[in-house]
N, C-alpha and C positions, 0 to 999 in steps of 0.2 A: 678419615683423612682431615688434616688441619685445613680450615677455611679461613683465609685472612681477608678481613674487610676493614674499612671500606676501600673501594677502588674508584679512581677519578676519571679514568679514560685518557689521562694525559701521559705522554711519553717523556721519559727523562732524557734530557740532552746530555750526551757524554761523548767523549772524543773517540775517534776510530783507533787511536794508538793505545788506549787504556786496556790493561789486562787485569781482570779481577781474579784473585787467587785466594783460596781458603783451604783449610784442612779440617777434617772431622775425625772423631774417634769412630769405633765400629758401630756405635749406636746413632751416628749422625749428629753428635753434639760438636759444635764448632770449637776448635782448639787454636786456630790461627787464621788471621785475615790480613790482607795488605791494604794500603791506603786507598787504592782504587775501589775496593769493595765498600769501604766506609763512605767514600765520596759519592759513588753512584747510588748506593742503597739508601743513604740518608741516616742509617743507624750508626751510633757510636761504637767504638771497639768494645766498650763495657756492655753495651746492649747485645752484642753478637757473641762474644766469647761465652761458652757454656750453654748457649741456646741451641736448639735443634735447627738444622739448616733449613727446615721448612718455614722458618721465620720469613723468608723471602718468596715463598711459594705463592703464585698467583692463582686465583680460583678459576681462571679460564683454561688452565692446563689440565687435560684429562688425567684422571688417576692412573690410567694405563701407562702413561709415560714414566711416572715415578716408580711404578711397580716393575717396569722393564729395567729401569736404571738400577734399582737395588738388586734385582735378580742377577743382573750382569756383573756388577762389581763384587757382590758376595761370592760369585763363582770365580773370582780372580781375574776377570777380563775388564779392559777399559770400555767406557761407554761414551758415545758422542751424540749430541742432538741439539736441536734448536728449541730454546725454552723461553717462555715469557715469565719474567720475575716481577715481584711487587716491591716497590720502595716503601719506606716507612710511612710516607704521607699518602700512600694509595696510588701514586703514579706507577708506571710500569716501564721496564726496559727489556729488550730482547737480547739474548746471548746465544752464542755458539758454545755450548757447554761440553767440556772434556773432563770426564771424571775417571779416576784410575785408582786401583788399590796400590798401596805401598807396603812392601814386604820387609820384614826384619827377621833374620834367622830362619828364613824359609816360610814364615807365616805372615798373613795380612795383619798389620797392626794399626793402620789408619787409611784414610782416603784423602786424595788431593783433587781439587776441582780448579780447573783453569778455564776462564771464560773470556771470550772476546766478543766484540760487537757483531751481531748478525747482520748480514746484508739485507737490503730491501727485498731481494728475490727470495731469500731464505725465510724472511718474515711472512711474505705472501703465501708461500707454500705451507708454512706451519699454520697460519690462520685458516687456510682452506681445509687442512686436515682436522683442526680443532672443530670446525663447523660440521664436517662430515661425521666425526665421532658423536657429537651432540645429536645429530639427526639419525644416528644408528645406521649409517650407510657403509661403514667399514668395520671389520673385526677390531677388538680392543687390545690386541697385543702386537701382532706382526707388523701393523701399519707403521709403528714408530721407527722402524729401520729406514723408512723413506725420508726421514728428517736427518739422517746421518750424512753430513757433508763429505765424508770420506768414502762413500759407497762406490764412487766411480774411480778410485785410485787403483790403477792396475799394478802399481808398485807393491801395494799391500797384498794383492792376490798372488803375484808372481813370486815374491820373496817370502811368502808365508809369514808376514809381519807378526811377531809375537807380542804378547802383552808388554814386555819390557821396552821393545823398540817403539811401540805405539805411544807409551807413556812419554818417551823422550821426544817424539815428534810433536805431540799435542802440548806438552808442558813447556816447549821452547827451551829445553835444557835447564829446567829447574834444578835446584840442588838436591835431587832425590838420589839416595844411595843406590848404586847398582852392583856393589861388590857381592852381596849375597846372591842376587839373581844371576850374576855372570860367573859365579864360581864354577858352574858346570861346563863352561866353555873350555877351560883347560886348568891344570893344576900346577904347572911349573911356575917358578917364581917370576920369570920374565913377564909372563902374561899377566900375573897378578900385579906386578909393578906397573905395567901398561894401563891396566884398568884403573888403578889408584891415581895415576898421573892424569889420565883422561878425565876422570871425575872432577879434579880440580880445574882443569881447563874448561870443562863444560859449564861450570858456574860462571867463570869469566866470560864465556861466550854468550851467556844470557844477558849479562849486564852491559857489555860493550855496545851492542846495537841500541839498547834503550838509552844509553848515554849519548850516542850519536844522534838519535831522533830528538831528544830533549835539547841538545846543544844546537841542532839545526834550527829548532823553533826559536831558541833564545837569540841566536845570532841573526835571525831574520826578523827580530823585533818584538818577540813575545817575552817581555821581562818577567812575567808571572812565573815562569818555570825556572828562574835562577836558583831558588832554594832547592828545588828538586834535582837540578844538575849537581849541586854541591853534595846533596845527600847520596846521589848515585855514585859520585866520586869516592865517597867514604866506603860504599859497598864494594867498589872495584878495588880499593886499597886492600880490603880484607881478602878479596879474590886473589890479588897479586901475591899477598903473603902466603896464601894456601898453595899457590903454584910454586913459589920459592921453596916452601917446605917439601913439596913433592920432588922438585928438582934436586934438593939437597939429599933426599932419601934415595931417589931412583935415577937421577940424571946421568951418573957415571956409567951405569949399566946400559942405559938407553941412548947414550950419545947425544943428548938434547941440549947441552950447555949453551952452545952458541945461539941456537934459535931462541932459547928461553931468555937469554940476556938481551937479545934484540927486541923481544916483546916488552920486557921491562923498560928498556930505554925509550922505545917508541911511545909507550903509554905515558911516561914521565914528561916527554916533550909535548904531548897533547895536553896533558893536565895543566902543566905550568904555563903554557902559552895560549890556552883555549880562548880567553876573552879578548885577545888581540888578533885573532885569526878571522879572515873572511869566512862566511858560512860555507862556501863551496870548498875552500881549502880544508876546513875542519872536517867536513864530511868525507873528503877524499882521504885524509890521514886516518880517520877512524876505519874506513873501509880497508886500507892497506894493513892496518893493525889486525883487524879481524881475519884478513886473509892469512896473516902470519900464524894466528892461533889455529886456524883450520888446517894449515899445512903441518903444524907441529902435531896436531891430533892424528893426521894421516900417517906421518912418519913414525910416531910412537906405535901406532897400530901395526906398522910393518916391522919395526925393530923388535917389538915385544913378541911377535908371532901371533898377535891377536887375530889377524885376518888370514892366517895360514892354516886354519882348521881343516882337518881331513873330512869331518862331517859336513855335508852340503848344507844342511839346515843351520848348523852353527856358523858356517862360513858366511851365509847370507845375513844372519843376524849381526855378526861382527862387522861385515861390510857396510850394512846399514848404519850402524853406530858410528863407524870411523870415517867412511868415505862418502856417504850419500846424505845423511841427515844434516851434518854441519853446513854444506853449501846450500842446501834447500832452506835451512833456517836463515842463513845470511841473505839470500835473495829476498826472502820475505821481510827481513829486517831492513834491508835497503829501501824497499818499497814503503814501509811504514815511516822510516826516517825522512825520506823525500816528502812524503805526505805531510809530516809535521811541519816542515819548512814551508811548503806551499800554503798550508792552512794559516800559518803565522803571517805570511806576506800577503795572502789573499789573491795570489795570481800564480799562474804556471807559465814558465818560459818554454819555448820550443825544445830546448835542450833537455829540460826536465821531462817533458812529454815523451821525447824519444827514449830517454833513459828508462822511464816506466814501461814503455813498450818492450824494450830489450829485456828488462827484468821479468815481465810477464811471459815472454817467450822462453826464458831460461827456466822459470818455475814450471811451465807446462811441459818442457822437455824432461825435467827430472821426474815429474809425476807420471809421465808416460813410459818411463823406462821399465 
């Protein structure tokens, strides 16, 4: 196993709203990274691309963790765990790692890793397990499931959450193709049109909450994120173009024209007037737009017959994709967006505290279903 030295014992300071994303080939060689990976790890893009992902492996992490990870994803299943990673200068950062295989034409052709900041509680639990492993107090394979933050989700147990749905949940609606994996749900053209349309909306649904959070920070006084806001707007413009293409191809059959035009108009109003809006109003407009996107996803699911499957397992999978994961993702996105604004201003209002409490209750309700 690769041992990376030196280590400093210092922890990297990174934002709660940052999401580290990377892709590797089947051998673990990095093929794609996002800006957050570069910023947090301290490696340049050139230093990461083509290198094995173990370039950020920290020597404190027991080998059994990575053995379990590779055994899981090679078997075609997603893997989740709390991992200590090493930055280029020897500092460390803790992540909640979600790794999943991506299929093309029915075969695994790459892996995607989506990592968010681990909570202090998760870090303490992981450190305790690391020490136990070193002391020989626990077996070196099954213990790792204890670090899986999803282990208590009853929704996963009750609905038999498949690898595809788990990828969507963990990746926050990344632009991963689902057409190949969803082909088995149904073969008629309406369902395939619905899948194609929802895929374009899912990419938009990833970027809108991120734009909301960045804009909230900017409008609350953090001028450093202005360029990131503009970059995210360019990404959303590409998402909108993809949705327009899906609408042109499938909209007449699915009856989605009016809803799609409302989404386009609402986004343009936000984009063009963003820098003149109060932070609270900008946040509210984003939230209404995201609600429009989620409603369109649900309606397309109904109109295409995607959630009318006779097979119970397939029905639950489609129901997760169309009706449950989008609102769960949006509640989480609202919480992150509010947090970005609170951090930028350095204070929390009573209204913001109440809103976070409502979001927390909503998230807990969905996860308990």
